[in-house]
C-alpha positions in Angstrom: 0.0 0.0 0.0 2.9 2.4 0.9 4.5 1.6 -2.5 1.3 2.6 -4.3 1.0 5.9 -2.4 4.7 6.6 -3.0 4.1 6.0 -6.8 1.2 8.5 -6.9 3.2 11.1 -4.9 6.2 10.8 -7.2 4.0 10.9 -10.3 1.6 13.8 -9.9 0.2 13.2 -13.4 -1.4 10.0 -12.1 -4.2 10.7 -9.7 -7.6 9.2 -8.6 -10.3 11.7 -9.5 -13.0 12.4 -6.9 -16.4 11.1 -7.9 -19.5 13.2 -7.1 -23.2 12.8 -7.6 -23.0 14.6 -11.0 -20.4 12.1 -12.1 -22.5 9.1 -11.1 -25.5 10.6 -13.0 -23.3 11.2 -16.0 -22.1 7.6 -16.0 -25.7 6.3 -15.6 -26.9 8.4 -18.6 -24.0 7.4 -20.8 -24.5 3.7 -19.9 -28.3 4.0 -20.6 -27.7 5.6 -24.0 -24.9 3.2 -25.0 -27.1 0.2 -24.0 -30.0 1.3 -26.1 -27.8 2.2 -29.1 -26.4 -1.4 -28.9 -30.0 -2.8 -28.7 -31.0 -0.7 -31.7 -27.9 -1.8 -33.6 -28.5 -5.5 -32.8 -31.9 -5.4 -34.5 -30.7 -3.6 -37.7 -28.2 -3.8 -40.4 -25.9 -1.7 -38.2 -24.8 -4.7 -36.3 -23.2 -6.4 -39.4 -21.8 -3.1 -40.5 -20.2 -2.4 -37.1 -18.5 -5.8 -37.3 -17.1 -4.9 -40.7 -15.9 -1.5 -39.3 -14.3 -3.2 -36.3 -12.4 -5.6 -38.7 -11.1 -2.6 -40.8 -10.1 -0.7 -37.6 -8.1 -3.7 -36.4 -6.3 -3.9 -39.8 -5.5 -0.1 -39.6 -4.1 -0.5 -36.1 -1.9 -3.3 -37.3 -0.8 -1.2 -40.2 0.2 1.6 -37.8 2.1 -0.8 -35.5 4.1 -2.1 -38.5 4.5 1.4 -40.0 2.7 0.6 -43.3 2.6 4.2 -44.4 0.6 3.7 -47.6 -2.3 2.0 -45.8 -2.2 4.7 -43.0 -2.3 7.5 -45.7 -5.4 5.8 -47.3 -7.1 5.5 -44.0 -6.6 9.1 -43.1 -8.1 10.3 -46.4 -11.1 8.0 -46.6 -12.2 8.2 -43.0 -14.5 11.2 -43.6 -16.0 9.6 -46.7 -16.6 6.4 -44.6 -18.6 8.4 -42.0 -20.8 9.8 -44.7 -21.2 6.4 -46.4 -22.4 4.9 -43.0 -25.0 7.6 -42.6 -26.3 7.1 -46.1 -26.4 3.3 -45.8 -28.2 3.4 -42.4 -30.5 6.3 -43.3 -33.8 4.3 -43.0 -32.7 2.8 -39.6 -31.5 6.2 -38.2 -34.8 7.7 -39.3 -36.8 5.0 -37.6 -34.7 5.2 -34.4 -35.3 9.0 -34.2 -39.0 8.5 -34.9 -39.2 6.0 -32.1 -37.3 8.3 -29.8 -39.7 11.1 -30.6 -42.8 8.9 -29.8 -41.6 8.1 -26.3 -43.5 9.8 -23.6 -40.6 10.7 -21.2 -42.9 12.7 -19.0 -45.8 10.3 -18.8 -44.5 8.8 -15.6 -44.4 12.2 -13.9 -47.6 13.7 -15.3 -50.7 12.0 -13.9 -53.1 13.6 -16.5 -53.6 12.1 -19.9 -55.1 14.9 -22.1 -55.9 12.5 -24.9 -58.1 10.2 -22.8 -61.8 10.7 -22.3 -64.2 8.7 -20.1 -64.8 6.3 -23.1 -61.1 6.1 -24.1 -59.8 6.7 -27.6 -63.1 5.2 -29.0 -66.3 3.9 -27.5 -67.5 0.4 -26.7 -70.0 0.7 -29.4 -67.2 1.2 -32.0 -65.5 -2.0 -30.7 -68.8 -3.9 -31.1 -69.4 -2.5 -34.6 -65.9 -3.2 -35.9 -65.9 -6.7 -34.4 -69.3 -7.5 -35.9 -68.2 -6.3 -39.4 -65.0 -8.4 -39.3 -66.9 -11.5 -38.2 -69.6 -11.0 -40.9 -67.0 -10.4 -43.6 -65.0 -13.5 -42.5 -68.1 -15.7 -43.0 -68.4 -14.8 -46.7 -64.6 -14.3 -47.3 -64.7 -10.6 -48.0 -61.2 -9.2 -47.8 -60.8 -6.2 -45.5 -58.0 -4.0 -44.0 -59.0 -1.8 -41.1 -56.5 0.5 -39.3 -57.4 1.6 -35.8 -55.6 4.8 -35.0 -54.1 5.6 -31.5 -51.8 8.6 -31.0 -49.5 8.7 -34.0 -50.5 11.0 -36.8 -51.7 9.0 -39.9 -52.3 12.0 -42.2 -49.7 10.8 -44.7 -51.6 7.5 -45.2 -55.1 9.1 -45.1 -54.1 11.5 -47.8 -53.5 8.6 -50.2 -57.2 7.6 -49.9 -60.7 9.1 -50.1 -62.2 11.0 -47.2 -65.3 9.3 -45.7 -65.8 10.9 -42.3 -68.7 8.6 -41.3 -69.7 7.1 -37.9 -68.3 3.6 -37.5 -71.0 1.0 -38.2 -70.8 -2.6 -39.2 -73.0 -1.9 -42.2 -70.8 0.9 -43.5 -67.6 -1.2 -43.1 -69.2 -4.1 -44.9 -70.4 -1.9 -47.8 -67.0 -0.3 -48.2 -65.2 -3.7 -48.6 -68.0 -5.3 -50.7 -66.6 -6.6 -54.0 -66.8 -4.3 -57.1 -67.5 -1.2 -55.1 -65.4 2.0 -55.6 -63.9 2.0 -52.1 -63.2 -1.7 -51.5 -59.6 -1.6 -52.6 -57.1 -0.4 -50.0 -57.4 0.2 -46.2 -59.9 2.0 -44.1 -58.5 4.2 -41.3 -60.6 4.7 -38.2 -59.9 7.6 -35.8 -62.0 7.7 -32.6 -65.5 6.7 -33.5 -65.4 7.8 -37.2 -64.2 6.2 -40.4 -61.9 8.9 -41.6 -60.7 7.6 -45.0 -60.9 4.6 -47.3 -58.9 3.1 -50.2 -55.7 4.2 -48.3 -52.3 2.8 -49.3 -50.1 1.4 -46.5 -46.4 0.7 -46.4 -45.5 -3.0 -46.9 -43.4 -4.8 -44.3 -40.1 -6.1 -45.3 -40.0 -8.5 -42.4 -38.4 -11.7 -43.8 -39.9 -13.8 -40.9 -43.4 -13.4 -42.2 -44.9 -16.5 -43.8 -44.5 -16.7 -47.5 -48.2 -17.5 -48.0 -49.2 -14.1 -46.8 -50.4 -11.6 -49.4 -50.2 -7.9 -49.8 -53.0 -7.2 -47.4 -51.3 -8.9 -44.5 -47.9 -7.3 -45.3 -49.5 -3.9 -45.5 -51.2 -4.5 -42.1 -47.9 -5.4 -40.5 -46.1 -2.6 -42.3 -48.4 0.2 -40.8 -48.1 -1.4 -37.4 -44.2 -1.2 -37.7 -44.3 2.5 -38.7 -47.0 3.7 -36.2 -48.7 2.7 -33.0 -51.9 1.7 -34.8 -53.7 -1.7 -34.7 -54.7 -3.3 -37.9 -57.5 -5.8 -38.5 -57.1 -8.0 -41.6 -59.8 -10.3 -43.0 -58.3 -12.8 -45.6 -60.2 -13.0 -48.9 -58.8 -16.5 -49.5 -59.4 -18.2 -46.2 -61.8 -15.9 -44.3 -59.5 -15.9 -41.3 -59.2 -12.8 -39.2 -55.7 -11.4 -38.2 -54.5 -8.6 -36.1 -51.2 -6.7 -36.7 -49.8 -4.7 -33.8 -46.3 -3.5 -33.0 -44.9 -5.4 -36.0 -46.4 -8.7 -34.9 -49.1 -10.6 -36.7 -51.7 -12.7 -34.8 -53.8 -15.0 -37.0 -56.9 -17.1 -36.7 -58.8 -14.8 -34.3 -62.4 -15.0 -33.2 -64.8 -12.2 -32.3 -63.9 -12.3 -28.6 -60.2 -12.0 -29.5 -60.9 -8.9 -31.6 -62.8 -7.3 -28.7 -59.9 -8.1 -26.4 -57.3 -6.4 -28.7 -59.4 -3.3 -29.2 -60.1 -3.0 -25.5 -56.4 -3.2 -24.9 -55.7 -0.1 -27.0 -58.9 1.7 -26.1 -57.0 3.5 -23.2 -60.1 3.6 -21.1 -60.0 4.5 -17.4 -58.9 1.4 -15.4 -62.2 0.8 -13.7 -64.2 1.0 -16.9 -61.8 -1.3 -18.6 -62.1 -3.9 -15.8 -65.9 -3.8 -16.1 -65.7 -4.4 -19.9 -63.2 -7.3 -19.6 -65.5 -8.8 -16.9 -68.5 -8.6 -19.3 -66.5 -10.3 -22.1 -65.5 -13.1 -19.8 -69.1 -13.5 -18.6 -70.2 -13.7 -22.3 -67.6 -16.4 -23.0 -68.7 -18.4 -20.0 -72.4 -18.2 -21.0 -71.5 -19.4 -24.6 -69.6 -22.3 -23.1 -72.6 -23.3 -20.9 -75.0 -23.1 -23.9 -72.6 -25.3 -26.0 -72.5 -27.9 -23.2 -76.3 -27.9 -23.0 
């Protein structure tokens, strides 16, 4: 111990810095940011790119150690171009990461008031029943449908690709929109609150390679909009009549009416007590159907 103290006393350039509360906060913030950057990179092409950059960096370090001047000169002159090239290659991922950052509600944990929520939530129980009824009826006759339920993200860029409807959500209106050989049946319907805002809207297709190869454009569009926004999309297959839900980039297939109600209730953002009552009603309805089936 005395030798260590003597070393530091004789070498004033070496010292142990004092660590205060601000330093601890700084370390925590940097660790948090680096951790989330690594998580983001792991899920994008940046991970493979970084492995390539790490390999090139090791090669340049070896070139510096062995005084390979030509390679060092090349590295010094292309490093700036390399940074620009990385930004260009990762432009879609960087944009998505910044959009995700912008959507995060950092103050939600500290502000108890949600200004977007009403007593009935983002949409009413009646809207849930009407949308569910429409999907079930269309599934029976294999009428293809694509219904986007908006939450908080702005969907104007997708709504502008379609035709404005601005009608109250009813099962009859939804069925009529998606009926074969009607002017509005092609494309997606976007619902905001309790109104059908637009129809025949074009949605971005998902490039998720893990999706089943037998899925068509309608399902890929449903997953694509759920990757780009916080919306929930209901898809009725024209080939099989099966109902699917796309949410947060995931696709859930083969759903029943009760499942649709459950998903819509989940994103309704209704006050907790009201939501508990609705979930209880759905469970009671399921149990009554079970009893009738046994009888």
